[in-house]
Residue frames as qw, qx, qy, qz and C-alpha x, y, z in Angstrom:
[[0.049, 0.763, 0.334, 0.551, 83.36, 110.76, 107.98],
 [0.514, -0.843, -0.150, 0.051, 83.72, 111.75, 111.63],
 [0.696, -0.331, 0.158, 0.617, 87.52, 111.74, 111.34],
 [0.387, 0.417, 0.347, 0.745, 87.49, 113.90, 108.19],
 [0.198, -0.859, -0.301, -0.363, 85.14, 116.37, 109.87],
 [0.640, -0.723, -0.052, 0.255, 87.29, 116.51, 113.02],
 [0.642, -0.081, 0.229, 0.728, 90.50, 117.11, 111.03],
 [0.190, 0.622, 0.354, 0.672, 88.86, 119.87, 109.01],
 [0.394, -0.875, -0.214, -0.179, 87.61, 121.53, 112.22],
 [0.733, -0.470, 0.016, 0.491, 91.06, 121.16, 113.81],
 [0.506, 0.146, 0.258, 0.810, 92.71, 123.07, 110.97],
 [0.052, -0.755, -0.349, -0.553, 89.97, 125.73, 111.00],
 [0.553, -0.820, -0.144, -0.032, 90.36, 126.24, 114.76],
 [0.635, -0.591, 0.279, 0.412, 94.19, 126.06, 114.69],
 [0.626, 0.777, -0.037, 0.048, 95.45, 127.80, 111.54],
 [0.253, 0.787, -0.536, 0.171, 99.10, 127.10, 110.83],
 [0.544, -0.441, 0.679, -0.219, 99.31, 124.16, 113.25],
 [0.487, 0.285, -0.780, -0.269, 100.18, 120.63, 112.19],
 [0.902, -0.275, 0.013, -0.334, 98.41, 117.50, 113.30],
 [0.345, 0.523, -0.748, 0.220, 101.20, 115.66, 115.14],
 [0.502, -0.106, -0.831, 0.215, 101.69, 113.13, 117.92],
 [0.056, -0.130, -0.557, 0.819, 100.65, 115.61, 120.58],
 [0.429, 0.172, 0.054, -0.885, 97.45, 116.72, 118.86],
 [0.458, 0.046, -0.779, -0.426, 96.45, 113.40, 117.28],
 [0.238, -0.184, -0.912, 0.277, 95.41, 111.54, 120.45],
 [0.177, 0.349, 0.486, -0.781, 93.03, 114.19, 121.81],
 [0.450, 0.275, -0.320, -0.787, 91.46, 114.58, 118.37],
 [0.424, 0.008, -0.877, -0.224, 90.98, 110.82, 118.01],
 [0.063, -0.237, -0.814, 0.526, 89.47, 110.68, 121.49],
 [0.328, 0.338, 0.165, -0.867, 86.96, 113.34, 120.48],
 [0.498, 0.201, -0.586, -0.607, 86.04, 111.48, 117.26],
 [0.334, -0.074, -0.938, 0.054, 85.62, 108.16, 119.06],
 [0.049, 0.276, 0.670, -0.687, 83.54, 109.69, 121.85],
 [0.393, 0.394, 0.080, -0.827, 81.21, 111.44, 119.40],
 [0.576, 0.373, -0.455, -0.568, 80.92, 108.86, 116.63],
 [0.541, 0.132, -0.829, -0.056, 81.50, 105.33, 117.89],
 [0.765, -0.500, -0.057, -0.402, 79.44, 103.40, 120.40],
 [0.337, -0.602, 0.691, -0.215, 81.30, 101.83, 123.33],
 [0.839, 0.016, 0.519, -0.163, 79.84, 98.38, 122.57],
 [0.759, 0.647, -0.073, -0.013, 81.02, 98.62, 118.96],
 [0.157, 0.767, -0.594, 0.186, 84.61, 99.18, 120.08],
 [0.550, -0.375, 0.699, -0.262, 84.49, 96.37, 122.63],
 [0.881, 0.260, 0.368, -0.145, 83.00, 93.93, 120.12],
 [0.586, 0.761, -0.277, 0.005, 85.55, 94.96, 117.48],
 [0.054, -0.658, 0.724, -0.196, 88.45, 94.09, 119.76],
 [0.685, -0.140, 0.661, -0.271, 86.79, 90.83, 120.79],
 [0.850, 0.460, 0.179, -0.187, 85.87, 89.68, 117.26],
 [0.578, 0.715, -0.383, 0.096, 89.36, 90.23, 115.87],
 [0.905, -0.151, -0.309, 0.249, 90.95, 88.46, 118.84],
 [0.292, 0.592, -0.330, 0.675, 92.82, 91.44, 120.27],
 [0.081, -0.192, 0.662, -0.720, 91.09, 91.53, 123.67],
 [0.672, -0.539, 0.504, 0.069, 90.72, 89.12, 125.20],
 [0.122, 0.571, -0.717, -0.381, 93.60, 87.70, 123.14],
 [0.763, 0.147, 0.612, -0.149, 92.37, 84.86, 120.93],
 [0.011, 0.430, -0.636, -0.641, 94.19, 84.16, 117.66],
 [0.176, 0.228, 0.940, 0.184, 91.53, 81.58, 116.78],
 [0.256, 0.671, 0.471, -0.512, 88.89, 84.32, 116.60],
 [0.167, 0.595, -0.362, -0.698, 90.27, 85.55, 113.27],
 [0.823, 0.412, 0.385, -0.068, 88.80, 84.14, 110.06],
 [0.362, -0.511, 0.500, 0.598, 92.08, 83.93, 108.12],
 [0.468, 0.377, 0.696, 0.393, 90.32, 83.01, 104.87],
 [0.147, 0.938, 0.314, -0.029, 88.96, 86.56, 104.75],
 [0.309, -0.783, 0.290, 0.456, 92.50, 87.94, 105.05],
 [0.389, -0.212, 0.718, 0.536, 93.61, 86.09, 101.93],
 [0.424, 0.235, -0.358, -0.798, 90.50, 86.70, 99.86],
 [0.790, 0.054, 0.378, -0.479, 87.60, 84.36, 99.23],
 [0.856, 0.451, -0.170, -0.187, 88.99, 82.66, 96.13],
 [0.313, 0.614, -0.699, 0.192, 92.41, 81.73, 97.47],
 [0.898, -0.260, -0.356, -0.011, 93.19, 78.45, 99.17],
 [0.327, -0.798, 0.457, -0.218, 95.14, 78.41, 102.39],
 [0.845, 0.211, -0.477, 0.117, 98.00, 75.92, 102.28],
 [0.613, -0.721, 0.308, -0.094, 99.53, 74.65, 105.45],
 [0.623, 0.544, -0.547, 0.128, 103.13, 73.67, 104.88],
 [0.892, -0.442, -0.053, 0.077, 104.55, 71.01, 107.12],
 [0.184, -0.838, 0.499, 0.119, 108.07, 71.57, 108.41],
 [0.644, 0.450, -0.613, -0.087, 110.72, 69.45, 106.69],
 [0.928, -0.322, -0.187, 0.024, 111.51, 66.17, 108.38],
 [0.367, -0.824, 0.428, 0.055, 114.50, 66.25, 110.69],
 [0.791, 0.472, -0.381, 0.084, 117.67, 64.83, 109.26],
 [0.774, -0.576, 0.202, 0.168, 120.21, 62.86, 111.23],
 [0.164, -0.737, 0.543, 0.368, 123.95, 62.84, 110.56],
 [0.524, -0.023, 0.812, 0.256, 123.90, 59.52, 108.71],
 [0.481, 0.711, 0.513, 0.021, 121.27, 60.84, 106.28],
 [0.075, 0.944, -0.151, -0.282, 123.29, 64.01, 105.79],
 [0.338, -0.499, 0.711, 0.363, 126.42, 62.01, 104.93],
 [0.535, 0.297, 0.770, 0.181, 124.43, 59.87, 102.51],
 [0.345, 0.873, 0.326, -0.112, 122.97, 62.95, 100.88],
 [0.056, 0.934, -0.276, -0.217, 126.22, 64.91, 100.52],
 [0.858, 0.397, -0.284, 0.157, 128.67, 62.05, 99.98],
 [0.820, -0.436, -0.051, 0.368, 131.75, 60.91, 101.86],
 [0.591, 0.289, 0.066, 0.750, 134.16, 63.05, 99.79],
 [0.082, -0.743, -0.092, -0.658, 132.47, 66.29, 100.78],
 [0.721, -0.683, -0.097, -0.068, 132.42, 65.21, 104.42],
 [0.814, -0.138, -0.009, 0.564, 136.19, 64.56, 104.29],
 [0.335, 0.492, 0.090, 0.798, 136.74, 68.00, 102.75],
 [0.391, -0.794, -0.136, -0.445, 134.60, 69.60, 105.48],
 [0.823, -0.523, -0.068, 0.212, 136.67, 67.86, 108.16],
 [0.674, 0.121, 0.045, 0.727, 139.92, 69.07, 106.55],
 [0.050, 0.666, 0.137, 0.731, 138.56, 72.60, 106.33],
 [0.609, -0.750, -0.144, -0.214, 137.43, 72.49, 109.96],
 [0.831, -0.305, -0.041, 0.463, 140.89, 71.28, 111.04],
 [0.469, 0.362, 0.094, 0.801, 142.47, 74.13, 109.06],
 [0.224, -0.781, -0.166, -0.559, 140.17, 76.70, 110.68],
 [0.748, -0.658, -0.076, 0.041, 141.07, 75.45, 114.15],
 [0.798, -0.070, 0.040, 0.597, 144.80, 75.19, 113.36],
 [0.337, 0.400, 0.130, 0.842, 144.97, 78.70, 111.88],
 [0.120, -0.412, -0.524, 0.736, 142.65, 80.20, 114.51],
 [0.095, -0.216, -0.447, -0.863, 140.17, 81.46, 111.92],
 [0.170, 0.297, 0.658, -0.671, 137.06, 82.90, 113.55],
 [0.292, 0.662, 0.690, 0.034, 133.49, 83.43, 112.38],
 [0.038, 0.889, 0.049, -0.454, 134.26, 87.15, 112.19],
 [0.200, -0.475, 0.626, 0.585, 137.15, 86.47, 109.82],
 [0.311, 0.268, 0.860, 0.303, 134.95, 84.26, 107.63],
 [0.201, 0.835, 0.474, -0.196, 132.33, 87.02, 107.46],
 [0.037, -0.817, 0.247, 0.520, 134.97, 89.56, 106.46],
 [0.315, -0.195, 0.793, 0.484, 136.34, 87.12, 103.91],
 [0.337, 0.552, 0.754, 0.117, 132.91, 86.79, 102.32],
 [0.131, 0.922, 0.169, -0.323, 132.60, 90.58, 102.08],
 [0.188, -0.637, 0.532, 0.526, 136.10, 90.86, 100.59],
 [0.382, 0.079, 0.854, 0.344, 135.30, 88.07, 98.16],
 [0.330, 0.755, 0.551, -0.134, 132.16, 89.85, 97.07],
 [0.126, 0.931, -0.097, -0.329, 134.15, 92.94, 96.07],
 [0.241, -0.597, 0.668, 0.372, 137.38, 91.28, 94.94],
 [0.145, -0.026, 0.925, 0.351, 135.91, 88.41, 92.93],
 [0.505, 0.230, 0.095, -0.827, 132.72, 89.60, 91.23],
 [0.698, 0.195, -0.534, -0.435, 132.44, 86.36, 89.26],
 [0.134, -0.262, 0.891, -0.345, 132.57, 84.19, 92.37],
 [0.123, -0.234, -0.959, -0.103, 130.24, 81.26, 92.89],
 [0.095, 0.518, 0.586, -0.616, 127.77, 83.47, 94.78],
 [0.286, 0.519, -0.142, -0.793, 127.30, 85.72, 91.76],
 [0.197, 0.119, -0.858, -0.459, 127.15, 82.78, 89.37],
 [0.004, 0.371, 0.906, -0.203, 124.29, 81.30, 91.42],
 [0.202, 0.590, 0.317, -0.715, 122.42, 84.61, 91.33],
 [0.260, 0.420, -0.471, -0.731, 122.84, 84.88, 87.56],
 [0.176, -0.015, -0.939, -0.293, 121.66, 81.35, 86.92],
 [0.069, 0.431, 0.808, -0.396, 118.61, 81.75, 89.14],
 [0.265, 0.601, 0.172, -0.735, 117.33, 84.81, 87.29]]
């Protein structure tokens, strides 16, 4: 209510002016000084963990609503190379090695591969990327 009153008074006292970055701060200072107790501000910053900084001060269940459960997802387990090979198969690994050798031999850079993907997007609209998008929707 104090902010609404201050804005209305600002426009009455300054016809034709716009509330902008230069006029906002002094107006807010006036509203805070006249309407909010110092202790209320200090406690507000403390309770929400802003100052002193304390992320544990926030009750995150209130942020999500009372009826929702908060799930903590564990990061996926780390995979070693042997597990990766087992998962993908030896044939794919051989193809990756051949492709890597070709990239080195031809001097193909990451920049070229990025440009190739953009070209492929425009040149081959039915490429695998678009097929995946269509099957997912």
